[in-house]
N, C-alpha and C positions, 0 to 999 in steps of 0.2 A: 504493500500500500504506500509506503514512504517514497518509493521510487517514482510513483505517479505524481507526487507533490512537486517534484522538480520540473519547473516549466522549461528551463533552458540550462545549458552548460556553457560556462565561460572558461577558456583555457588560456593562460598567459604563457607565451613562449619568450617573452622579454619582461624581465622584472627589475633590471638594473640600468642605471645611466652609465653605460660603458661604451667606449669606442672600439677597443680591441677585443673585448670579451672577458667575462669574469674569471674564467679558468686561467686566463693569461694574466689578468690583473693581480690575482692572488700570488702567482709566481713572481711577479715584479716585487710584491711586498716581501716575499721570502728570499729575495736576493738573486732571482733568476731572470732579470730584465733582459739582458742581451740574448739569452737563449729563447725566451718567450717571443721576443720581437722577430727573431730569425724565423721561427716556426710560423708566426702570423704572416710574415711576408710571403712565405711559400704557400700558405693556405690561401691567401688572396689570389694567387696565381692558379690554384687548382680547384677552387670552390665551385666553379661552373660545371665541373665534371663529376662531382659527387663528394661525399664526406672524406675528409683527410685531416690528420694531425692529432687526433685524440691520443693515439698510442704514443706519439712523440712527446706530447704534453704530459701524459701520465708518467713517463720515464723521468721527467724533471722533478716529480714529487718524491722520488725515491729517497729514503732516508729520513724523511720528516715523520714525526710521531703523529698519530691520529689526534691526540689531545691538542698538539700545537696547531694542527690544521683546522680543527673545529674552533679553536679560540680565534684564529686569524679570520676564519669565515664569519664568525659572529660579529666581529668588529667591522668587517667589510660590508656585511649585509645591513647593519644598522646605519651606516654612513651613505650607502650608495643605492638604496631602493629608489625606484622612480617616484618622483614627487606626486603625492596624492594617492599612491597605490594602496596604502593601508586603509584609507577611508573608502576608497572605491571598492575594494574587496569586501570590506565589512558591509557596505551598502548592498552589494549584490547578494550576499548571504542572507541579509535581513529580508530580501525580497524572494527568498527561496531558491536562488540559483545554486547549482552545483559549481564549485569553483576549484580549479586546479592549476598547476604549473608544470611545464615540461621543459627540460633543458639538457644540453650536453655537459653542463657543469657538473662537478663532482657531487655525489649523493650527499656527502656531509654538508655541503653548502646548501643544497636544496632542502635538507632537513631543517636547517635554520630558517629558511624562507617559509616553509610550511608552518613552523611555530609562530613566527612573527605575524604572518597573515591569516592564521587559523584556516588554512586551506583544507579542502576535502581530500585531495590527493596530490602527489608530486612524483616526479621521476627524474633521476639524474644518472650520470655515469658512475658506476661503482668501481672504485679503485681497490686493489688488493692490499690487505694489511696482514702482516704476520707479526705476532707478539706486539701489536699496537704500532707497528712501523710500516710505512708505505713501501711496497716492493718495487714500484715503478711499472707494475703491470695492471691491466684492466680485468676485472671480473665480469662486468656486464656493461657493454657500450650502449649509450643512448645517442643516436645520431638523427639526422633529418628523417630518415625512413622509419626508424624505430618510433619516433614521436608520432608520425602519421598513423602507424599501426596502433599505438596506444589510444589515440583519439578514436579510431574506429572501434576498438574494444570497449572503451568507456561509453561510447554512444549506444552500442548494443546492450551493454551491461545494465544501463539505466533506462532502456526502452525509449530512447529519445529519437525523434525524427532528425535527419541530418540538418534541416533548415533551422533547428533550434540549437545548433552547436556553433558557438562563436569563438574564434581564435583571435588573439590580440598579440601582435609582435611586430618586429621590424620588417619593413617591406624589402626583404632581401631574398636572393635565390634559394638559400638554405631553408626558407620557410614555405617554399612552394608546395612540397608534398603535404604539409599540414593544412595549408589553405584549401587544397583539393578535397580534404576529408571534412571540411567545415561548410556550414551553410552560409556563414559570413566570416570574412577575414578583414580585420581592422588593422591597418598598417601604421606603425609609429615611425616618425622620422625617416622618410624614404632615403635609401642609400643609392649609390651609383648602380648597383646591381638590383634595381627595384623590380618588384612584381606588382606595381601599382595598377596594372591593367586588370588584375583580378581582385584587387582589394575593393571592398564596398566603400570604405572610408580611409582617407589618409590623414593622420593627425600629427602635426608638428608640435603644437602646444601640449605639454604634459599634464595639464589640469584635467586628469582623467575623470573624476567624478562629475564635474560640470559638463564635460563634453559628451560622455557616453550614456548617461541616463536618459537622454532624449532620443537615443538611437536604438537601445535594446530593451 
């Protein structure tokens, strides 16, 4: 019965104000700026052909303790969440929306996001830890295609029609598979590799609550 109470589902694929990406930003904080930027440069060249770089980024986390990473993630999340996102997420839940977030960022970072925003579900890339220390390997990768599959699964799981699934993220090529699984894709801050031709709305101002409640 409770599943039927959820009118729509909103999925955030962007929750941070970041140019290079949170998984790389965190590496910069950890002293791996040069390496992270080199990987980002190569990713920008390869991104039109499919996912690339998560394995290389995971390798840079090798040797850091899980406790240290979670503490760094907590500080990063508190400082860099999109302006208005907490209020917007809270407002959606008050209206009965199912609200989640999907990202290629590490699971320990997405766990923090879920707690801060009180989300119904999240998914992130799971790094491997042994005795509390990152091995540099990935246990479970979440890429652009994985996220699209999760959207499809969640849609079916909650008995929702596709048109009642709304995805909110940057208008970049990596979000195209997710947009195709959604009834509405709302693009934030269009990039050079924009997919604005399939986005229902393109939003540059990050005043989320004010902008979106009139649309969904």
